[in-house]
C-alpha positions, 0 to 999 in steps of 0.5 A, spaced: 229 555 699 230 548 701 233 546 695 238 551 695 240 549 702 241 542 699 245 544 693 249 548 698 251 542 702 252 538 696 257 543 694 260 544 700 261 536 701 264 535 694 269 541 696 271 538 702 272 531 698 276 534 693 281 537 698 282 531 702 289 529 704 292 524 699 296 518 701 303 515 699 299 508 697 294 512 693 299 515 688 303 508 688 297 504 686 295 510 681 302 509 678 302 502 678 295 502 674 297 507 669 304 505 667 305 503 660 311 499 661 308 494 666 302 493 661 308 492 656 311 486 660 304 483 661 302 483 653 309 481 651 308 475 656 301 474 653 305 474 646 310 469 648 304 464 650 302 465 643 309 463 640 308 457 645 302 455 641 305 456 634 311 451 636 306 446 638 302 447 631 308 447 627 310 440 629 303 438 627 301 435 620 301 441 615 296 441 609 297 445 603 293 445 597 297 446 590 294 448 583 299 448 577 297 449 570 301 450 564 299 449 557 305 450 551 301 450 544 305 448 538 303 453 532 305 451 525 311 447 528 313 453 532 313 452 540 316 448 546 319 441 545 313 437 546 318 432 549 319 437 555 313 440 556 308 435 554 304 440 551 300 441 557 301 440 565 295 440 570 297 439 577 291 439 582 294 436 589 293 436 596 300 435 600 301 433 607 308 433 611 310 431 618 316 433 621 319 428 626 322 431 632 324 428 639 320 430 645 327 433 648 327 438 642 320 440 643 321 441 651 327 445 650 323 450 645 318 450 650 323 451 656 326 457 652 319 461 652 318 459 659 324 462 661 323 468 656 316 469 660 320 468 667 325 474 665 319 478 663 316 477 670 323 479 673 324 485 669 316 487 671 318 486 678 324 490 678 320 496 674 315 496 679 320 497 684 323 502 680 316 506 679 315 505 687 322 508 689 321 514 684 314 515 686 315 514 694 321 519 693 317 524 689 312 524 695 317 524 700 320 531 697 313 534 696 311 532 703 318 535 706 316 542 702 309 541 705 312 541 712 316 547 711 310 551 708 306 549 714 311 551 720 313 557 716 306 559 715 306 558 723 311 563 724 308 568 719 301 567 723 305 569 730 309 575 726 303 577 724 300 577 731 306 580 734 306 586 729 300 588 731 302 588 738 308 592 736 305 597 732 301 599 738 306 599 743 310 603 738 305 608 737 305 609 744 312 610 744 314 604 748 319 602 742 322 606 737 320 607 730 326 603 728 325 597 732 318 597 729 321 597 722 326 592 723 321 587 725 316 589 719 322 587 714 322 581 718 315 580 717 315 581 710 321 577 709 317 571 712 311 573 707 315 572 701 318 566 704 312 563 705 310 565 698 316 561 695 315 555 699 308 555 697 310 555 689 315 550 690 310 545 693 305 546 688 311 545 683 313 538 686 305 536 687 304 537 680 310 533 678 308 527 683 301 527 679 305 527 673 309 521 675 303 517 677 300 518 671 294 523 674 291 529 670 289 533 677 291 540 677 287 541 684 291 543 690 291 538 696 295 536 702 299 530 703 299 525 709 305 523 712 308 517 709 308 511 713 315 508 711 319 502 715 325 500 714 324 493 711 328 487 713 332 485 707 332 478 704 339 475 702 341 477 696 340 471 692 333 471 694 332 478 691 329 479 684 335 483 682 339 476 683 334 472 680 335 476 673 342 473 673 340 466 674 335 466 669 340 469 664 344 463 666 338 458 664 337 462 658 344 460 656 344 453 657 338 453 653 341 456 647 347 451 648 342 445 648 338 448 642 345 448 638 346 441 639 338 439 637 339 443 631 345 438 629 341 432 630 338 428 623 332 431 621 326 427 618 320 429 614 314 425 612 310 427 606 305 425 601 300 428 596 294 426 593 290 429 587 290 430 579 297 430 575 296 430 567 299 432 561 292 430 557 297 426 552 294 419 554 288 417 558 287 423 562 281 421 566 286 416 569 291 421 572 288 421 579 293 418 584 297 419 590 305 419 592 309 419 599 316 419 601 321 421 607 326 426 607 332 425 611 337 431 612 344 429 616 349 434 618 356 432 616 360 438 615 359 446 616 366 449 617 365 447 625 360 452 626 357 448 631 363 449 636 363 457 634 356 457 637 358 454 643 364 458 644 360 464 643 355 462 648 361 461 653 363 468 652 356 470 654 356 466 660 363 469 662 360 476 661 354 474 665 358 471 671 363 478 671 356 482 672 354 478 677 360 478 681 361 486 681 353 486 683 354 482 689 360 486 691 357 493 690 350 491 693 354 489 700 357 496 700 351 500 698 347 497 703 352 498 709 353 505 706 345 507 706 345 504 714 351 509 716 347 514 713 341 513 716 344 513 723 347 519 721 341 522 719 337 520 726 343 522 730 343 529 727 335 529 728 336 528 735 341 533 736 337 539 733 331 537 737 334 539 743 336 545 740 329 546 738 326 546 745 331 552 747 329 556 741 322 555 742 323 557 749 326 563 747 321 565 743 316 564 748 320 568 753 321 574 748 313 574 746 312 575 753 317 581 754 314 584 748 307 585 750 310 588 756 315 593 752 321 589 755 323 585 749 329 587 745 327 586 738 334 584 735 334 578 740 326 576 738 328 576 731 334 572 732 330 567 736 325 566 731 331 565 726 334 560 730 327 557 731 326 556 723 333 554 722 333 548 727 326 546 724 329 546 717 335 542 719 330 537 723 325 537 716 331 536 711 334 530 715 327 527 717 326 527 709 333 525 708 332 519 713 325 517 709 329 517 702 334 513 705 329 508 708 326 508 701 332 506 698 333 501 702 326 498 701 328 498 694 332 492 695 327 488 699 323 485 693 323 477 692 
């Protein structure tokens, strides 16, 4: 018996734990942790660090082993010209080469890798903001429907209680049968309304789990999202504007790399090994060789200028996007602030109406119990209450969605 009782307590505790309310932070953290895109940015940055190491390795001495062995026999006077082939050619060499590059050139290539990683970091922060905004928006939507479900369920419970009282009064002849049927239709409509809202909440709750990368089919409540309108930094200090600055630095880096590609190139080389045709004293054909290659660009049809012109056009495009973004940013923030004020004003006005609707319901409730209420007036009062509640909930959700959009731009 004790074992059975202990098992019951454990099962009850597990059930309560599974039914715990979920917070906004829970879903945002899960989405950030599960996002393959954010992991992709991290992996790309790691891969770029390997490219940086490869650049360094490519300018170190390169050692290669070569083995070339040919034999050209002459049979009965038929065969390749021996003066050309020497009959045989044996090459067993180890060669080494070393590119000579200026420190500025090398640093510019490292800088290109660094800028790539900085761009990935900025893109990752923007993607993180996008994900936060998406998850928060879906959470707010689901939470708003949950609030609709709760107050509609509250009204359903009220109607259920009143329906019992009204039926008793109708049976005693206090109210007409038509009054009771009218009230019963309203009660049944509210039942359907609650069922529809519950189904809608289940759908939005499932979408929230889906977007967060969670495999969870349980049904839970959501805590109220704690959203505060953050103080927005200057546009130039946001990660969104940082993208334009990084693009500008990348273009300057590309310009410098074009110039470096037209500098003279020097390559030292050498080899050591065995080269022989076996024609004369082959055992003495071990040796070494070394030299230097110098490549100086002279004329290529003005391709260098063409590359610089192409980069200049890309810079003009970048500036146009930047200027347009700055213009749109200010307009968007001003519009959101205006919408936020309008939503709050409507909430304040409707809250005052809600108090009157609540008072009418309470008054009609007392009159119903004494048989003095008009059923039509009671139904109208309930309808007004639900309408006011809907307006307040929708504008509260709209207000939170606006704050969510404003907070999207606060990432530095």
